[in-house]
MARLUM-328426 format. One line per 5 residues: number of its first residue (from 1); their letters; for each residue x, y, z of N, C-alpha, C. Coordinates in Angstrom, 2 decimals. Layout:
MARLUM-328426
NUM) a) X/Y/Z/X/Y/Z/X/Y/Z | ...
This chain:
MARLUM-328426
1) xxxxx) 111.32/78.51/17.44/110.78/79.73/16.84/111.91/80.70/16.53 | 111.96/81.22/15.31/112.94/82.23/14.95/112.40/83.60/15.34 | 113.26/84.40/15.92/112.82/85.68/16.48/113.83/86.75/16.13 | 113.35/87.85/15.57/114.23/88.96/15.21/114.14/90.03/16.30 | 115.19/90.15/17.10/115.20/91.10/18.19/115.49/92.51/17.68
6) xxxxx) 114.97/93.49/18.40/115.29/94.89/18.16/115.76/95.50/19.49 | 116.48/94.68/20.26/116.86/95.09/21.61/117.70/96.36/21.62 | 118.66/96.47/20.72/119.52/97.65/20.68/118.69/98.91/20.41 | 117.73/98.79/19.50/116.88/99.95/19.19/116.10/100.40/20.42 | 115.56/99.44/21.16/114.77/99.80/22.34/115.65/100.34/23.47
11) xxxxx) 116.83/99.79/23.64/117.72/100.26/24.70/118.20/101.69/24.43 | 118.62/101.96/23.19/119.05/103.31/22.84/117.85/104.25/22.82 | 116.70/103.75/22.36/115.48/104.56/22.36/115.08/105.00/23.76 | 115.38/104.16/24.76/115.11/104.53/26.15/115.85/105.81/26.54 | 117.09/105.91/26.10/117.88/107.12/26.39/117.22/108.34/25.76
16) xxxxx) 116.81/108.21/24.49/116.16/109.32/23.80/114.88/109.76/24.47 | 114.07/108.79/24.87/112.79/109.12/25.51/113.02/109.79/26.86 | 113.94/109.26/27.66/114.15/109.83/28.99/114.73/111.24/28.89 | 115.57/111.49/27.90/116.06/112.85/27.69/114.91/113.79/27.34 | 113.95/113.30/26.56/112.80/114.13/26.22/111.96/114.43/27.45
21) xxxxx) 111.81/113.45/28.33/111.05/113.67/29.56/111.70/114.76/30.40 | 113.02/114.68/30.53/113.74/115.71/31.30/113.61/117.07/30.62 | 113.72/117.08/29.29/113.58/118.33/28.56/112.19/118.93/28.69 | 111.17/118.07/28.68/109.79/118.55/28.81/109.54/119.14/30.19 | 110.06/118.48/31.23/109.94/119.05/32.58/110.70/120.37/32.66
26) xxxxx) 111.82/120.46/31.94/112.54/121.73/31.88/111.72/122.82/31.23 | 110.96/122.46/30.20/110.09/123.44/29.52/109.00/123.92/30.48 | 108.40/122.98/31.25/107.40/123.39/32.24/108.01/124.40/33.21 | 109.24/124.11/33.65/109.91/125.01/34.59/110.18/126.37/33.97 | 110.60/126.37/32.69/110.85/127.63/32.00/109.62/128.52/32.01
31) xxxxx) 108.48/127.92/31.67/107.23/128.68/31.58/106.81/129.18/32.96 | 106.85/128.30/33.96/106.35/128.66/35.28/107.28/129.60/36.03 | 108.58/129.57/35.68/109.53/130.48/36.33/109.71/131.78/35.56 | 109.01/131.89/34.42/109.10/133.11/33.63/110.37/133.24/32.83 | 111.02/132.10/32.54/112.28/132.13/31.75/112.06/131.54/30.37
36) xxxxx) 110.88/131.71/29.83/110.52/131.12/28.54/111.05/131.99/27.39 | 112.37/132.18/27.35/112.95/133.06/26.35/112.96/132.39/24.98 | 113.08/133.22/23.93/113.06/132.69/22.57/114.33/131.92/22.23 | 115.46/132.30/22.84/116.71/131.60/22.55/116.72/130.22/23.20 | 117.51/129.35/22.65/117.55/127.97/23.13/118.28/127.91/24.47
41) xxxxx) 117.86/126.98/25.32/118.52/126.77/26.60/118.73/125.27/26.81 | 119.17/124.91/28.01/119.49/123.49/28.27/118.25/122.61/28.11 | 117.10/123.09/28.59/115.87/122.30/28.47/115.53/122.03/27.01 | 115.63/123.09/26.19/115.34/122.93/24.77/116.30/121.95/24.10 | 117.59/122.11/24.40/118.60/121.24/23.80/118.40/119.79/24.22
46) xxxxx) 118.07/119.57/25.49/117.83/118.21/25.98/116.62/117.58/25.30 | 115.55/118.37/25.18/114.33/117.89/24.53/114.59/117.50/23.08 | 115.25/118.38/22.35/115.48/118.12/20.93/116.53/117.03/20.71 | 117.51/116.93/21.60/118.50/115.85/21.48/117.82/114.50/21.68 | 116.96/114.41/22.68/116.21/113.18/22.92/115.30/112.85/21.76
51) xxxxx) 114.66/113.87/21.20/113.77/113.66/20.06/114.56/113.12/18.86 | 115.73/113.71/18.59/116.55/113.26/17.46/117.01/111.82/17.64 | 117.43/111.47/18.84/117.86/110.10/19.12/116.71/109.14/18.90 | 115.53/109.49/19.42/114.36/108.62/19.29/113.98/108.40/17.82 | 113.92/109.48/17.05/113.53/109.36/15.65/114.52/108.50/14.88
56) xxxxx) 115.80/108.73/15.09/116.83/107.96/14.37/116.77/106.48/14.74 | 116.58/106.19/16.02/116.59/104.79/16.45/115.30/104.08/16.04 | 114.18/104.82/16.00/112.93/104.21/15.50/113.08/103.86/14.04 | 113.64/104.80/13.26/113.86/104.54/11.83/114.79/103.35/11.64 | 115.84/103.28/12.43/116.78/102.17/12.32/116.11/100.84/12.65
61) xxxxx) 115.30/100.84/13.72/114.67/99.59/14.14/113.60/99.09/13.20 | 112.94/100.02/12.49/111.88/99.61/11.57/112.41/99.13/10.22 | 113.67/99.37/9.96/114.23/98.89/8.70/114.28/97.37/8.72 | 113.78/96.75/7.69/113.80/95.30/7.57/114.72/94.92/6.41 | 115.72/94.06/6.63/116.61/93.66/5.55/115.84/93.07/4.38
66) xxxxx) 116.19/93.51/3.19/115.49/93.03/2.00/115.81/91.57/1.70 | 117.04/91.17/1.99/117.47/89.81/1.68/117.85/89.11/2.96 | 117.24/87.96/3.24/117.55/87.19/4.42/118.55/86.11/4.05 | 119.64/85.93/4.81/120.62/84.91/4.48/119.98/83.54/4.37 | 120.43/82.76/3.39/119.82/81.46/3.11/120.02/80.47/4.23
71) xxxxx) 121.02/80.69/5.09/121.35/79.74/6.15/120.51/79.93/7.40 | 119.78/81.01/7.48/119.02/81.28/8.69/117.65/80.61/8.66 | 117.11/80.40/9.86/115.75/79.87/9.97/114.77/80.98/9.64 | 113.70/80.70/8.88/112.73/81.76/8.55/112.23/82.46/9.82 | 112.23/83.77/9.78/111.82/84.56/10.95/110.30/84.62/11.04
76) xxxxx) 109.77/84.19/12.20/108.32/84.20/12.40/107.84/85.45/13.12 | 108.72/86.08/13.85/108.29/87.24/14.64/109.41/88.28/14.69 | 109.07/89.52/14.36/110.00/90.63/14.47/109.42/91.63/15.46 | 110.17/91.98/16.47/109.68/92.83/17.56/109.66/94.31/17.15 | 108.72/94.65/16.27/108.62/96.03/15.80/107.30/96.70/16.19
81) xxxxx) 106.43/95.97/16.92/105.14/96.56/17.30/105.34/97.84/18.11 | 106.26/97.78/19.07/106.53/98.95/19.89/107.12/100.10/19.09 | 107.97/99.77/18.12/108.57/100.81/17.29/107.53/101.49/16.40 | 106.52/100.74/16.00/105.44/101.33/15.20/104.63/102.31/16.05 | 104.33/101.93/17.31/103.69/102.87/18.24/104.53/104.13/18.37
86) xxxxx) 105.83/103.91/18.60/106.74/105.03/18.80/106.82/105.91/17.56 | 106.79/105.29/16.39/106.83/106.05/15.15/105.63/106.97/15.02 | 104.45/106.47/15.38/103.24/107.31/15.34/103.36/108.47/16.32 | 103.92/108.18/17.49/104.09/109.23/18.48/105.08/110.30/18.04 | 106.13/109.89/17.32/107.13/110.86/16.86/106.54/111.83/15.83
91) xxxxx) 105.55/111.37/15.06/104.87/112.26/14.12/104.11/113.34/14.89 | 103.41/112.93/15.95/102.69/113.90/16.78/103.66/114.89/17.41 | 104.79/114.37/17.88/105.81/115.23/18.49/106.35/116.25/17.49 | 106.55/115.82/16.25/107.07/116.74/15.23/106.15/117.94/15.06 | 104.85/117.68/14.98/103.87/118.76/14.85/103.91/119.66/16.09
96) xxxxx) 103.97/119.05/17.27/103.97/119.83/18.51/105.22/120.69/18.64 | 106.37/120.12/18.31/107.62/120.87/18.43/107.68/122.03/17.44 | 107.15/121.81/16.24/107.13/122.88/15.24/106.24/124.03/15.71 | 105.06/123.69/16.23/104.16/124.73/16.71/104.73/125.41/17.96 | 105.44/124.64/18.78/106.02/125.21/19.99/107.06/126.28/19.67
101) xxxxx) 107.85/126.05/18.61/108.87/127.03/18.23/108.22/128.33/17.72 | 107.10/128.21/17.05/106.37/129.40/16.58/105.77/130.15/17.75 | 105.15/129.41/18.67/104.45/130.02/19.80/105.43/130.75/20.72 | 106.62/130.21/20.90/107.60/130.82/21.80/108.01/132.22/21.36 | 107.78/132.54/20.11/108.16/133.85/19.59/107.02/134.86/19.62
106) xxxxx) 105.87/134.43/20.17/104.75/135.34/20.33/104.88/136.11/21.64 | 104.07/137.12/21.81/104.07/137.87/23.07/103.46/137.01/24.18 | 103.79/137.29/25.44/103.27/136.50/26.56/101.75/136.39/26.57 | 101.07/137.48/26.22/99.60/137.45/26.22/99.05/136.51/25.16 | 99.78/136.36/24.06/99.36/135.46/22.99/99.75/134.01/23.27
111) xxxxx) 100.75/133.81/24.12/101.27/132.47/24.38/100.38/131.66/25.30 | 99.65/132.30/26.17/99.03/131.66/27.34/98.32/130.34/27.00 | 97.29/130.39/26.18/96.53/129.19/25.85/97.24/128.36/24.79 | 97.82/129.04/23.80/98.47/128.33/22.69/99.61/127.46/23.19 | 100.39/127.96/24.15/101.51/127.20/24.67/101.02/125.99/25.46
116) xxxxx) 99.94/126.15/26.19/99.37/125.03/26.94/98.92/123.92/25.99 | 98.29/124.30/24.89/97.86/123.32/23.89/99.05/122.64/23.24 | 100.08/123.43/22.92/101.28/122.88/22.28/101.99/121.88/23.18 | 102.16/122.24/24.47/102.83/121.34/25.40/101.99/120.09/25.68 | 100.67/120.25/25.68/99.79/119.09/25.86/99.92/118.13/24.68
121) xxxxx) 99.97/118.68/23.47/100.14/117.83/22.28/101.51/117.14/22.31 | 102.53/117.85/22.75/103.85/117.26/22.88/103.84/116.12/23.88 | 103.12/116.30/24.99/103.02/115.25/26.00/102.31/114.02/25.43 | 101.26/114.23/24.63/100.55/113.12/24.01/101.49/112.33/23.09 | 102.26/113.06/22.28/103.21/112.40/21.39/104.26/111.63/22.16
126) xxxxx) 104.80/112.24/23.21/105.82/111.57/24.01/105.26/110.36/24.73 | 104.03/110.45/25.21/103.39/109.30/25.85/103.24/108.15/24.88 | 102.90/108.46/23.63/102.75/107.41/22.61/104.10/106.75/22.31 | 105.14/107.57/22.19/106.48/107.02/21.96/106.89/106.14/23.13 | 106.67/106.62/24.35/107.07/105.87/25.54/106.30/104.57/25.65
131) xxxxx) 105.00/104.60/25.34/104.20/103.37/25.36/104.79/102.35/24.39 | 105.20/102.82/23.21/105.82/101.93/22.25/107.08/101.29/22.80 | 107.90/102.08/23.48/109.13/101.55/24.07/108.82/100.54/25.17 | 107.78/100.81/25.97/107.38/99.87/27.02/106.96/98.54/26.41 | 106.17/98.60/25.34/105.71/97.38/24.67/106.90/96.56/24.16
136) xxxxx) 107.79/97.23/23.43/108.94/96.52/22.87/109.87/95.96/23.92 | 110.17/96.76/24.93/111.09/96.31/25.99/110.47/95.20/26.83 | 109.16/95.27/27.06/108.50/94.22/27.83/108.55/92.90/27.09 | 108.37/92.94/25.78/108.50/91.73/24.98/109.92/91.18/25.08 | 110.90/92.05/24.91/112.30/91.62/25.00/112.59/90.99/26.36
141) xxxxx) 112.16/91.67/27.42/112.44/91.17/28.76/111.73/89.84/29.03 | 110.48/89.74/28.58/109.73/88.49/28.78/110.36/87.31/28.07 | 110.84/87.52/26.85/111.45/86.44/26.10/112.82/86.07/26.66 | 113.53/87.06/27.19/114.81/86.77/27.85/114.57/85.99/29.13 | 113.58/86.41/29.90/113.29/85.74/31.18/112.84/84.30/30.96
146) xxxxx) 112.11/84.06/29.87/111.65/82.70/29.57/112.68/81.90/28.76 | 113.83/82.51/28.53/114.94/81.88/27.81/114.56/81.48/26.39 | 113.62/82.24/25.80/113.29/82.03/24.39/114.41/82.59/23.53 | 115.03/83.67/24.00/116.23/84.19/23.33/117.35/84.28/24.36 | 118.56/84.13/23.89/119.73/84.19/24.78/120.19/85.64/24.91
151) xxxxx) 120.60/86.01/26.11/121.11/87.37/26.35/122.08/87.31/27.51 | 123.10/88.15/27.45/124.08/88.22/28.53/123.44/88.81/29.78 | 124.11/88.65/30.91/123.60/89.21/32.16/123.50/90.74/32.05 | 124.45/91.36/31.34/124.44/92.81/31.18/123.21/93.26/30.40 | 122.92/92.59/29.28/121.76/92.97/28.47/120.45/92.73/29.23
156) xxxxx) 120.42/91.65/30.00/119.23/91.38/30.80/119.01/92.50/31.81 | 120.10/92.93/32.47/120.01/93.99/33.46/119.64/95.32/32.81 | 120.25/95.63/31.66/119.94/96.87/30.95/118.49/96.91/30.50 | 117.97/95.77/30.05/116.58/95.71/29.62/115.65/95.95/30.79 | 115.95/95.34/31.94/115.13/95.52/33.14/115.11/97.00/33.55
161) xxxxx) 116.29/97.63/33.61/116.38/99.04/33.99/115.62/99.91/32.99 | 115.73/99.57/31.71/115.05/100.36/30.67/113.54/100.29/30.82 | 113.02/99.11/31.14/111.57/98.98/31.33/111.12/99.84/32.51 | 111.87/99.81/33.61/111.56/100.65/34.77/111.56/102.13/34.39 | 112.58/102.54/33.64/112.67/103.94/33.22/111.51/104.36/32.33
166) xxxxx) 111.07/103.46/31.45/109.98/103.81/30.55/108.63/103.85/31.27 | 108.40/102.94/32.20/107.18/103.04/33.01/107.17/104.37/33.78 | 108.33/104.71/34.35/108.43/105.97/35.09/108.23/107.16/34.17 | 108.73/107.07/32.94/108.60/108.17/31.98/107.14/108.44/31.64 | 106.33/107.39/31.57/104.89/107.59/31.33/104.30/108.38/32.48
171) xxxxx) 104.63/108.00/33.70/104.11/108.68/34.88/104.60/110.13/34.92 | 105.88/110.35/34.66/106.44/111.70/34.69/105.81/112.59/33.63 | 105.65/112.06/32.42/105.10/112.86/31.32/103.66/113.25/31.60 | 102.85/112.27/32.01/101.43/112.55/32.26/101.25/113.47/33.46 | 101.95/113.19/34.56/101.80/114.02/35.75/102.35/115.43/35.52
176) xxxxx) 103.43/115.53/34.75/104.02/116.84/34.48/103.05/117.78/33.80 | 102.31/117.30/32.80/101.38/118.17/32.08/100.21/118.56/32.99 | 99.79/117.66/33.89/98.68/118.00/34.80/99.14/118.98/35.87 | 100.36/118.83/36.37/100.91/119.84/37.29/100.97/121.20/36.62 | 101.42/121.19/35.38/101.56/122.45/34.62/100.20/123.12/34.43
181) xxxxx) 99.21/122.34/34.00/97.88/122.91/33.75/97.24/123.42/35.05 | 97.42/122.67/36.14/96.85/123.09/37.42/97.50/124.38/37.91 | 98.78/124.56/37.58/99.50/125.77/38.00/99.11/126.97/37.13 | 99.01/126.74/35.82/98.71/127.83/34.90/97.26/128.29/34.96 | 96.33/127.33/35.05/94.90/127.66/35.06/94.36/127.40/36.46
186) xxxxx) 94.46/128.36/37.32/94.10/128.18/38.73/92.61/128.36/38.95 | 91.84/127.39/38.46/90.40/127.38/38.70/90.03/126.10/39.44 | 88.91/126.11/40.10/88.48/124.95/40.87/88.29/123.72/39.98 | 87.69/123.93/38.81/87.42/122.82/37.90/88.72/122.20/37.38 | 89.64/123.03/36.91/90.90/122.52/36.38/91.69/121.82/37.49
191) xxxxx) 91.66/122.38/38.69/92.36/121.78/39.81/91.82/120.39/40.11 | 90.50/120.25/40.12/89.89/118.95/40.42/90.17/117.96/39.29 | 90.06/118.40/38.04/90.32/117.51/36.92/91.78/117.04/36.93 | 92.69/117.96/37.24/94.11/117.59/37.31/94.33/116.55/38.40 | 93.72/116.73/39.56/93.86/115.78/40.65/93.29/114.41/40.28
196) xxxxx) 92.14/114.42/39.61/91.51/113.16/39.20/92.40/112.41/38.23 | 92.97/113.11/37.26/93.84/112.45/36.29/95.15/112.00/36.93 | 95.64/112.76/37.89/96.85/112.34/38.62/96.57/111.08/39.43 | 95.38/111.02/40.05/95.01/109.82/40.77/94.88/108.61/39.87 | 94.48/108.86/38.62/94.31/107.77/37.65/95.63/107.27/37.09
201) xxxxx) 96.55/108.20/36.79/97.74/107.82/36.03/98.71/106.97/36.84 | 98.79/107.18/38.17/99.74/106.42/38.98/99.45/104.92/38.95 | 98.23/104.47/39.29/97.95/103.03/39.19/97.92/102.53/37.75 | 97.61/103.40/36.80/97.65/103.01/35.39/99.06/102.59/34.99 | 100.06/103.18/35.65/101.45/102.80/35.42/101.88/101.65/36.32
206) xxxxx) 101.53/101.74/37.60/102.04/100.79/38.59/101.46/99.39/38.45 | 100.18/99.29/38.12/99.55/97.97/38.02/100.15/97.14/36.88 | 100.27/97.66/35.65/100.95/96.87/34.61/102.41/96.59/34.96 | 103.07/97.53/35.62/104.47/97.31/36.02/104.57/96.11/36.95 | 103.62/95.99/37.87/103.62/94.83/38.78/103.26/93.54/38.06
211) xxxxx) 102.54/93.63/36.96/102.26/92.43/36.16/103.53/91.96/35.44 | 104.35/92.93/35.03/105.61/92.60/34.35/106.66/92.16/35.37 | 106.73/92.88/36.51/107.69/92.56/37.57/106.92/92.21/38.84 | 106.48/90.95/38.98/105.63/90.58/40.10/106.31/90.59/41.46 | 107.64/90.56/41.50/108.33/90.52/42.78/108.32/91.90/43.44
216) xxxxx) 108.64/91.89/44.74/108.66/93.13/45.51/109.74/94.08/44.98 | 109.40/95.37/44.91/110.39/96.37/44.55/110.12/97.14/43.28 | 109.21/96.66/42.43/108.96/97.33/41.15/108.38/98.73/41.36 | 107.34/98.82/42.20/106.71/100.13/42.45/107.68/101.08/43.13 | 108.47/100.56/44.07/109.44/101.41/44.77/110.51/101.91/43.80
221) xxxxx) 110.96/101.03/42.89/111.97/101.44/41.90/111.45/102.56/41.02 | 110.22/102.42/40.55/109.60/103.48/39.75/109.47/104.75/40.58 | 109.09/104.60/41.84/108.94/105.75/42.72/110.24/106.48/42.98 | 111.34/105.74/43.11/112.64/106.36/43.35/113.02/107.25/42.17 | 112.86/106.74/40.94/113.19/107.53/39.75/112.26/108.73/39.64
226) xxxxx) 110.96/108.50/39.85/109.97/109.58/39.75/110.31/110.71/40.73 | 110.53/110.35/41.99/110.79/111.36/43.01/112.14/112.03/42.83 | 113.12/111.31/42.27/114.43/111.91/42.02/114.32/113.01/40.97 | 113.57/112.74/39.90/113.38/113.74/38.84/112.60/114.94/39.38 | 111.52/114.67/40.12/110.72/115.75/40.69/111.57/116.60/41.63
231) xxxxx) 112.35/115.95/42.48/113.20/116.67/43.44/114.18/117.57/42.71 | 114.78/117.08/41.63/115.75/117.87/40.88/115.11/119.15/40.35 | 113.94/119.03/39.74/113.32/120.21/39.14/112.70/121.14/40.17 | 112.22/120.59/41.28/111.62/121.44/42.30/112.68/122.17/43.12 | 113.70/121.44/43.56/114.70/122.01/44.47/115.86/122.65/43.72
236) xxxxx) 116.43/121.93/42.74/117.62/122.42/42.05/117.26/123.50/41.02 | 116.25/123.21/40.20/115.90/124.13/39.12/115.05/125.30/39.64 | 113.99/124.98/40.38/113.08/126.03/40.85/113.52/126.67/42.17 | 114.58/126.14/42.78/115.14/126.70/44.02/114.14/126.72/45.17 | 113.27/125.69/45.20/112.36/125.55/46.33/113.11/124.92/47.51
241) xxxxx) 112.59/125.05/48.72/113.27/124.44/49.88/113.35/122.92/49.74 | 114.40/122.35/50.29/114.56/120.90/50.27/113.43/120.24/51.07 | 113.08/119.03/50.71/111.97/118.34/51.37/112.23/116.84/51.41 | 111.45/116.15/52.20/111.52/114.68/52.28/110.55/114.10/51.26 | 110.99/113.17/50.39/110.10/112.59/49.37/109.11/111.58/49.98
246) xxxxx) 108.09/112.10/50.62/107.13/111.24/51.30/106.38/110.32/50.34 | 106.37/110.66/49.06/105.66/109.83/48.09/106.13/108.39/48.05 | 107.38/108.15/48.45/107.90/106.78/48.46/107.15/105.90/49.46 | 106.57/106.50/50.48/105.84/105.71/51.49/104.61/105.05/50.89 | 103.83/105.81/50.12/102.62/105.23/49.53/102.97/104.18/48.49
251) xxxxx) 104.08/104.36/47.76/104.49/103.38/46.77/105.00/102.10/47.43 | 105.70/102.24/48.54/106.16/101.07/49.29/104.96/100.30/49.84 | 103.96/101.03/50.33/102.75/100.39/50.84/102.01/99.67/49.71 | 101.94/100.30/48.55/101.32/99.66/47.38/102.05/98.37/47.05 | 103.37/98.42/47.04/104.18/97.24/46.71/103.93/96.10/47.70
256) xxxxx) 103.92/96.42/48.99/103.72/95.41/50.03/102.30/94.85/49.96 | 101.33/95.73/49.78/99.93/95.32/49.78/99.60/94.39/48.62 | 100.04/94.74/47.42/99.71/93.90/46.27/100.42/92.55/46.35 | 101.61/92.54/46.94/102.33/91.29/47.11/101.61/90.37/48.09 | 101.08/90.94/49.18/100.36/90.13/50.15/99.00/89.68/49.65
261) xxxxx) 98.29/90.57/48.94/96.95/90.23/48.46/96.97/89.17/47.36 | 98.09/89.08/46.63/98.18/88.06/45.57/98.06/86.64/46.12 | 98.30/86.49/47.40/98.24/85.16/48.02/96.81/84.72/48.29 | 95.88/85.67/48.34/94.50/85.34/48.69/93.50/85.68/47.59 | 93.96/86.38/46.53/93.06/86.72/45.43/93.85/86.82/44.13
266) xxxxx) 93.14/86.87/43.00/93.82/86.95/41.71/94.51/88.31/41.57 | 95.52/88.37/40.71/96.35/89.56/40.59/95.56/90.80/40.18 | 94.55/90.63/39.33/93.79/91.80/38.88/93.04/92.45/40.05 | 92.44/91.62/40.92/91.74/92.18/42.09/92.73/92.74/43.09 | 93.87/92.10/43.24/94.90/92.61/44.15/95.36/94.00/43.71
271) xxxxx) 95.48/94.19/42.40/95.86/95.50/41.88/94.81/96.55/42.15 | 93.54/96.17/42.03/92.45/97.11/42.29/92.44/97.57/43.74 | 92.54/96.62/44.66/92.51/96.96/46.08/93.74/97.80/46.45 | 94.89/97.40/45.95/96.13/98.11/46.29/96.14/99.54/45.75 | 95.46/99.76/44.64/95.44/101.09/44.03/94.74/102.12/44.91
276) xxxxx) 93.90/101.65/45.84/93.23/102.58/46.75/94.23/103.40/47.56 | 95.42/102.82/47.78/96.46/103.53/48.53/96.81/104.85/47.84 | 96.88/104.82/46.50/97.25/106.02/45.74/96.23/107.12/45.93 | 94.95/106.75/45.89/93.91/107.76/46.04/93.77/108.27/47.46 | 93.74/107.35/48.42/93.57/107.74/49.83/94.76/108.56/50.31
281) xxxxx) 95.96/108.17/49.88/97.18/108.89/50.28/97.66/109.81/49.16 | 96.73/110.42/48.46/97.06/111.30/47.34/98.00/112.43/47.77 | 97.74/113.03/48.92/98.56/114.14/49.41/100.01/113.70/49.60 | 100.20/112.46/50.05/101.55/111.91/50.25/102.19/111.55/48.92 | 101.43/110.90/48.05/101.96/110.41/46.77/102.53/111.54/45.94
286) xxxxx) 101.84/112.67/45.91/102.26/113.77/45.03/102.85/114.96/45.81 | 103.35/114.69/47.00/104.07/115.72/47.74/105.38/116.03/46.99 | 105.78/117.30/46.83/105.28/118.52/47.48/104.24/119.28/46.65 | 103.87/118.79/45.45/102.90/119.52/44.63/101.54/119.62/45.34 | 101.20/118.56/46.08/99.92/118.58/46.79/99.89/119.66/47.86
291) xxxxx) 101.05/120.09/48.32/101.14/121.08/49.39/100.56/122.43/48.97 | 100.80/122.82/47.70/100.31/124.13/47.25/99.29/124.05/46.12 | 99.20/122.91/45.44/98.21/122.77/44.38/96.93/122.09/44.87 | 97.08/121.09/45.75/95.92/120.30/46.21/95.92/120.19/47.74 | 95.92/121.30/48.46/95.96/121.24/49.94/94.74/120.54/50.53
296) xxxxx) 93.63/120.55/49.81/92.41/119.90/50.30/92.56/118.38/50.42 | 93.57/117.80/49.75/93.73/116.34/49.76/94.36/115.83/51.05 | 94.75/116.75/51.97/95.38/116.31/53.22/94.37/115.86/54.26 | 93.08/116.06/53.99/92.03/115.65/54.92/90.83/115.14/54.13 | 89.99/114.30/54.76/88.82/113.76/54.05/87.88/114.87/53.62
301) xxxxx) 87.77/115.09/52.33/86.88/116.08/51.77/86.23/115.49/50.52 | 85.06/116.04/50.11/84.35/115.49/48.94/85.22/115.29/47.69 | 86.11/116.24/47.31/86.92/116.01/46.10/87.81/114.78/46.18 | 88.19/114.40/47.42/89.06/113.24/47.57/88.37/111.95/47.14 | 87.04/111.92/47.25/86.29/110.74/46.80/86.49/110.52/45.30
306) xxxxx) 86.46/111.61/44.54/86.67/111.50/43.09/88.08/111.00/42.79 | 89.06/111.43/43.59/90.44/110.99/43.38/90.58/109.49/43.69 | 89.95/109.03/44.76/89.99/107.61/45.11/89.34/106.76/44.01 | 88.20/107.21/43.52/87.53/106.49/42.44/88.38/106.47/41.17 | 89.09/107.57/40.92/89.94/107.62/39.73/91.12/106.67/39.86
311) xxxxx) 91.61/106.45/41.08/92.70/105.49/41.26/92.22/104.07/40.96 | 90.97/103.77/41.34/90.39/102.47/40.99/90.25/102.34/39.47 | 89.79/103.41/38.83/89.66/103.40/37.36/91.02/103.21/36.70 | 92.06/103.85/37.27/93.40/103.69/36.72/93.89/102.26/36.80 | 93.58/101.59/37.93/93.97/100.19/38.08/93.23/99.30/37.08
316) xxxxx) 91.95/99.57/36.89/91.18/98.80/35.91/91.74/98.99/34.51 | 92.02/100.24/34.15/92.59/100.52/32.83/93.97/99.87/32.69 | 94.74/99.88/33.77/96.05/99.24/33.74/95.96/97.75/33.47 | 95.01/97.08/34.13/94.80/95.65/33.90/94.34/95.38/32.47 | 93.41/96.19/31.99/92.90/96.02/30.62/94.00/96.28/29.59
321) xxxxx) 94.80/97.32/29.84/95.88/97.64/28.90/96.90/96.50/28.84 | 97.24/95.97/30.00/98.21/94.86/30.03/97.66/93.63/29.31 | 96.41/93.29/29.62/95.81/92.11/28.99/95.65/92.31/27.49 | 95.20/93.51/27.09/94.99/93.78/25.67/96.27/93.77/24.87 | 97.29/94.45/25.37/98.56/94.49/24.64/99.22/93.12/24.62
326) xxxxx) 99.08/92.36/25.71/99.68/91.03/25.75/99.05/90.12/24.70 | 97.71/90.15/24.61/97.03/89.27/23.65/97.25/89.67/22.22 | 97.29/90.99/21.96/97.44/91.48/20.59/98.88/91.39/20.12 | 99.80/91.94/20.93/101.19/92.04/20.52/101.91/90.70/20.62 | 101.63/89.94/21.68/102.35/88.67/21.88/101.67/87.49/21.25
331) xxxxx) 100.57/87.70/20.57/99.87/86.59/19.96/100.73/85.81/18.99 | 101.50/86.54/18.19/102.35/85.89/17.20/103.54/85.20/17.85 | 103.92/85.63/19.05/105.08/85.02/19.70/104.69/83.71/20.37 | 103.59/83.72/21.07/103.19/82.55/21.84/102.38/81.55/21.02 | 101.88/82.02/19.86/101.04/81.14/19.08/101.81/80.12/18.27
């Protein structure tokens, strides 16, 4: 089978996406710390630099040569499905960034709701771009692992790290907007909805990640990156007291549990059962945000039931997403 790789586009695109994630978390910090000035700062520059890299690399990867050399085998598959997802997401981001620049110049009283909508739209666009990168990188990694395409040890390692970073970026982007909304709109309903979506998004990321990387360590690797970014913005940027990243405990337990359960049940059911750890240990998973945003999650209370159920829903969605994308996107490769 002839295969046209876009590995360079996805690897460089990973850098662009991760810079955007850091920039977006910086924007959340700017707003919550009251430093949302009109002039550009490091967070703004990081966000826009990542956006520029992503747009350029998506455009580069989607370009198809008009003339194929006569000596080559006809190409049956070009790995551009992920780039097309990312391209759609970059359009959403463009609209969000344009509106964000306008909103930042309004008075604080005018910014309140408009800025929340703008940042939410930006998060949706970034999630779409990141999903595209995950799709493309997962295809690249799968074909390298099955030796369908040849790759050096360095490229294999870089692809693996990039997939981990992109799975983590989905979690960071989604959780960041829910932390922001729960902080800005301090109502019981918003708080509960934020907790429910946070309970859902973790297994939605971790379950497909374990399908891609079935060996022990995938969830912990994602957790290390997630907690490192959170620690930087909470302690270094926001000047909060230093803390122990207890969230790694629940992720390690998830990793161990799903690995053991795979021996006695199918992987989809193992993912469902293991995802209960995220909901039951919600206070640990999202520490230190749970300390001041969701203190009720430290003990058995009625809202925690909704969070546990949402973690099960996240695992189900994760399994469906993996199966759906595998059948649709990889159909042309395996067929």
